[in-house]
Each structure stands twice: as C-alpha cells, then as structure tokens.
Biotite code that builds the C-alpha atoms (Angstrom):
import biotite.structure as struc

atoms = struc.array([
    struc.Atom([0.000, 0.000, 0.000], chain_id="A", res_id=1, res_name="UNK", atom_name="CA", element="C"),
    struc.Atom([1.405, 3.363, -0.963], chain_id="A", res_id=2, res_name="UNK", atom_name="CA", element="C"),
    struc.Atom([1.627, 6.224, 1.523], chain_id="A", res_id=3, res_name="UNK", atom_name="CA", element="C"),
    struc.Atom([-1.175, 7.987, -0.360], chain_id="A", res_id=4, res_name="UNK", atom_name="CA", element="C"),
    struc.Atom([-3.385, 4.891, -0.195], chain_id="A", res_id=5, res_name="UNK", atom_name="CA", element="C"),
    struc.Atom([-2.651, 4.558, 3.523], chain_id="A", res_id=6, res_name="UNK", atom_name="CA", element="C"),
    struc.Atom([-3.665, 8.166, 4.152], chain_id="A", res_id=7, res_name="UNK", atom_name="CA", element="C"),
    struc.Atom([-6.897, 7.614, 2.198], chain_id="A", res_id=8, res_name="UNK", atom_name="CA", element="C"),
    struc.Atom([-7.646, 4.438, 4.131], chain_id="A", res_id=9, res_name="UNK", atom_name="CA", element="C"),
    struc.Atom([-6.915, 6.134, 7.467], chain_id="A", res_id=10, res_name="UNK", atom_name="CA", element="C"),
    struc.Atom([-9.352, 8.909, 6.546], chain_id="A", res_id=11, res_name="UNK", atom_name="CA", element="C"),
    struc.Atom([-11.962, 6.356, 5.439], chain_id="A", res_id=12, res_name="UNK", atom_name="CA", element="C"),
    struc.Atom([-11.662, 4.541, 8.782], chain_id="A", res_id=13, res_name="UNK", atom_name="CA", element="C"),
    struc.Atom([-11.965, 7.725, 10.825], chain_id="A", res_id=14, res_name="UNK", atom_name="CA", element="C"),
    struc.Atom([-14.929, 8.910, 8.732], chain_id="A", res_id=15, res_name="UNK", atom_name="CA", element="C"),
    struc.Atom([-16.721, 5.578, 9.246], chain_id="A", res_id=16, res_name="UNK", atom_name="CA", element="C"),
    struc.Atom([-16.101, 5.644, 12.994], chain_id="A", res_id=17, res_name="UNK", atom_name="CA", element="C"),
    struc.Atom([-17.352, 9.222, 13.157], chain_id="A", res_id=18, res_name="UNK", atom_name="CA", element="C"),
    struc.Atom([-20.471, 8.204, 11.191], chain_id="A", res_id=19, res_name="UNK", atom_name="CA", element="C"),
    struc.Atom([-21.161, 5.266, 13.520], chain_id="A", res_id=20, res_name="UNK", atom_name="CA", element="C"),
    struc.Atom([-20.554, 7.433, 16.592], chain_id="A", res_id=21, res_name="UNK", atom_name="CA", element="C"),
    struc.Atom([-22.895, 10.144, 15.298], chain_id="A", res_id=22, res_name="UNK", atom_name="CA", element="C"),
    struc.Atom([-25.642, 7.633, 14.595], chain_id="A", res_id=23, res_name="UNK", atom_name="CA", element="C"),
    struc.Atom([-25.296, 6.068, 18.037], chain_id="A", res_id=24, res_name="UNK", atom_name="CA", element="C"),
    struc.Atom([-25.167, 9.503, 19.704], chain_id="A", res_id=25, res_name="UNK", atom_name="CA", element="C"),
    struc.Atom([-28.516, 10.356, 18.115], chain_id="A", res_id=26, res_name="UNK", atom_name="CA", element="C"),
    struc.Atom([-29.901, 7.424, 20.090], chain_id="A", res_id=27, res_name="UNK", atom_name="CA", element="C"),
    struc.Atom([-28.192, 8.633, 23.266], chain_id="A", res_id=28, res_name="UNK", atom_name="CA", element="C"),
    struc.Atom([-25.437, 6.017, 23.077], chain_id="A", res_id=29, res_name="UNK", atom_name="CA", element="C"),
    struc.Atom([-22.194, 7.638, 21.868], chain_id="A", res_id=30, res_name="UNK", atom_name="CA", element="C"),
    struc.Atom([-19.227, 5.311, 21.422], chain_id="A", res_id=31, res_name="UNK", atom_name="CA", element="C"),
    struc.Atom([-16.587, 5.114, 24.123], chain_id="A", res_id=32, res_name="UNK", atom_name="CA", element="C"),
    struc.Atom([-12.950, 5.716, 23.243], chain_id="A", res_id=33, res_name="UNK", atom_name="CA", element="C"),
    struc.Atom([-12.298, 2.045, 23.982], chain_id="A", res_id=34, res_name="UNK", atom_name="CA", element="C"),
    struc.Atom([-14.970, 0.933, 21.506], chain_id="A", res_id=35, res_name="UNK", atom_name="CA", element="C"),
    struc.Atom([-13.676, 3.321, 18.843], chain_id="A", res_id=36, res_name="UNK", atom_name="CA", element="C"),
    struc.Atom([-10.234, 1.748, 19.251], chain_id="A", res_id=37, res_name="UNK", atom_name="CA", element="C"),
    struc.Atom([-11.767, -1.720, 18.871], chain_id="A", res_id=38, res_name="UNK", atom_name="CA", element="C"),
    struc.Atom([-13.418, -0.596, 15.630], chain_id="A", res_id=39, res_name="UNK", atom_name="CA", element="C"),
    struc.Atom([-10.061, 0.685, 14.372], chain_id="A", res_id=40, res_name="UNK", atom_name="CA", element="C"),
    struc.Atom([-8.460, -2.681, 15.140], chain_id="A", res_id=41, res_name="UNK", atom_name="CA", element="C"),
    struc.Atom([-11.217, -4.414, 13.169], chain_id="A", res_id=42, res_name="UNK", atom_name="CA", element="C"),
    struc.Atom([-10.776, -2.113, 10.170], chain_id="A", res_id=43, res_name="UNK", atom_name="CA", element="C"),
    struc.Atom([-7.009, -2.687, 10.171], chain_id="A", res_id=44, res_name="UNK", atom_name="CA", element="C"),
    struc.Atom([-7.330, -6.459, 10.497], chain_id="A", res_id=45, res_name="UNK", atom_name="CA", element="C"),
    struc.Atom([-5.751, -6.663, 13.949], chain_id="A", res_id=46, res_name="UNK", atom_name="CA", element="C"),
    struc.Atom([-8.873, -8.411, 15.222], chain_id="A", res_id=47, res_name="UNK", atom_name="CA", element="C"),
    struc.Atom([-12.276, -9.379, 13.875], chain_id="A", res_id=48, res_name="UNK", atom_name="CA", element="C"),
    struc.Atom([-15.817, -8.556, 14.873], chain_id="A", res_id=49, res_name="UNK", atom_name="CA", element="C"),
    struc.Atom([-16.349, -12.234, 15.713], chain_id="A", res_id=50, res_name="UNK", atom_name="CA", element="C"),
    struc.Atom([-13.398, -12.280, 18.132], chain_id="A", res_id=51, res_name="UNK", atom_name="CA", element="C"),
    struc.Atom([-14.543, -9.046, 19.777], chain_id="A", res_id=52, res_name="UNK", atom_name="CA", element="C"),
    struc.Atom([-18.110, -10.340, 20.028], chain_id="A", res_id=53, res_name="UNK", atom_name="CA", element="C"),
    struc.Atom([-16.881, -13.475, 21.809], chain_id="A", res_id=54, res_name="UNK", atom_name="CA", element="C"),
    struc.Atom([-14.843, -11.347, 24.240], chain_id="A", res_id=55, res_name="UNK", atom_name="CA", element="C"),
    struc.Atom([-17.939, -9.322, 25.154], chain_id="A", res_id=56, res_name="UNK", atom_name="CA", element="C"),
    struc.Atom([-20.057, -12.450, 25.627], chain_id="A", res_id=57, res_name="UNK", atom_name="CA", element="C"),
    struc.Atom([-17.390, -13.985, 27.893], chain_id="A", res_id=58, res_name="UNK", atom_name="CA", element="C"),
    struc.Atom([-17.060, -10.760, 29.886], chain_id="A", res_id=59, res_name="UNK", atom_name="CA", element="C"),
    struc.Atom([-20.760, -10.651, 30.658], chain_id="A", res_id=60, res_name="UNK", atom_name="CA", element="C"),
    struc.Atom([-21.052, -14.399, 31.256], chain_id="A", res_id=61, res_name="UNK", atom_name="CA", element="C"),
    struc.Atom([-18.449, -14.015, 34.009], chain_id="A", res_id=62, res_name="UNK", atom_name="CA", element="C"),
    struc.Atom([-20.197, -10.954, 35.391], chain_id="A", res_id=63, res_name="UNK", atom_name="CA", element="C"),
    struc.Atom([-23.779, -12.239, 35.309], chain_id="A", res_id=64, res_name="UNK", atom_name="CA", element="C"),
    struc.Atom([-23.304, -16.002, 35.159], chain_id="A", res_id=65, res_name="UNK", atom_name="CA", element="C"),
])
C-alpha cells in the first residue's frame, strides 16, 4: 500500500467511525474511546468482529453467570 493509499484508508476509517458514533449519539449512546479503538483494530485487520463479540459475551457471562 502506498503512503497515499494509507492516508486515504486512514481517513476512510476515521470517517466511518465518526459516522457510527454520530448515529449512536442520536440514540443517546455515543461510542466510548475504547470501543472506537476496537473498531479501528477491526478495520485494520488486527482483530475481527467475531473475536470481539466473543470477548464481550465472555465478559458478561463471568459478570452475570
């Protein structure tokens, strides 16, 4: 990926996160900084939505049984 392509992709990612955050904020549920970082990791292929979903399920299984 060229530097120019990377800059374009970075902007695309930030625009998408901003769009998601704005939509959620309209419903009174803005995204936390932690969740925004998780979205970035998904966009960049560091993790997947399936892995993150499983982490959340495990977290709340431990908390609520």
